[in-house]
C-alpha positions in Angstrom: 10.7 -24.8 1.1 12.0 -22.3 -1.5 9.6 -23.5 -4.3 6.4 -22.4 -2.6 8.0 -19.1 -1.8 8.8 -18.6 -5.5 5.3 -19.6 -6.5 3.8 -17.1 -4.1 6.2 -14.3 -5.3 5.1 -15.0 -8.9 1.4 -14.8 -7.9 1.9 -11.5 -6.1 3.9 -10.1 -8.9 1.2 -11.0 -11.4 -1.7 -9.8 -9.2 -0.1 -6.3 -8.7 1.7 -6.0 -12.1 5.0 -5.8 -10.2 8.0 -5.6 -12.6 10.7 -4.4 -10.2 13.7 -6.2 -8.6 13.2 -9.8 -7.4 14.6 -9.2 -3.9 12.1 -9.5 -1.1 12.9 -6.0 0.2 12.0 -4.4 -3.1 8.8 -6.4 -3.4 7.8 -5.6 0.2 8.5 -1.8 -0.3 6.3 -1.9 -3.4 3.5 -3.7 -1.6 3.6 -1.2 1.3 3.4 1.7 -1.2 0.3 0.1 -2.7 -1.2 -0.4 0.7 -0.6 3.3 1.6 -2.3 4.4 -1.7 -5.3 2.4 -0.7 -5.6 3.6 2.9 -5.1 7.3 2.4 -8.4 9.1 2.4 -9.7 10.0 -1.1 -10.9 13.5 0.0 -9.5 15.7 2.7 -11.9 16.4 5.5 -11.9 20.0 6.8 -12.4 20.6 10.5 -15.1 22.9 11.5 -15.5 24.9 14.6 -18.2 24.0 17.0 -21.0 26.5 17.6 -20.4 28.8 20.6 -16.6 28.5 20.6 -14.6 31.8 20.4 -12.5 32.4 17.3 
């Protein structure tokens, strides 16, 4: 069962140019960081006040 896991780890490392520690926790932390970078909005949206509302 360990062999498929190792092959998957190698594929993920290659796909994301991961060169860090080989422990699962380090790899997962790296992948979550990449996910966060992709899901954060590119531009910040400013809220505007609706017409007719007091200041």
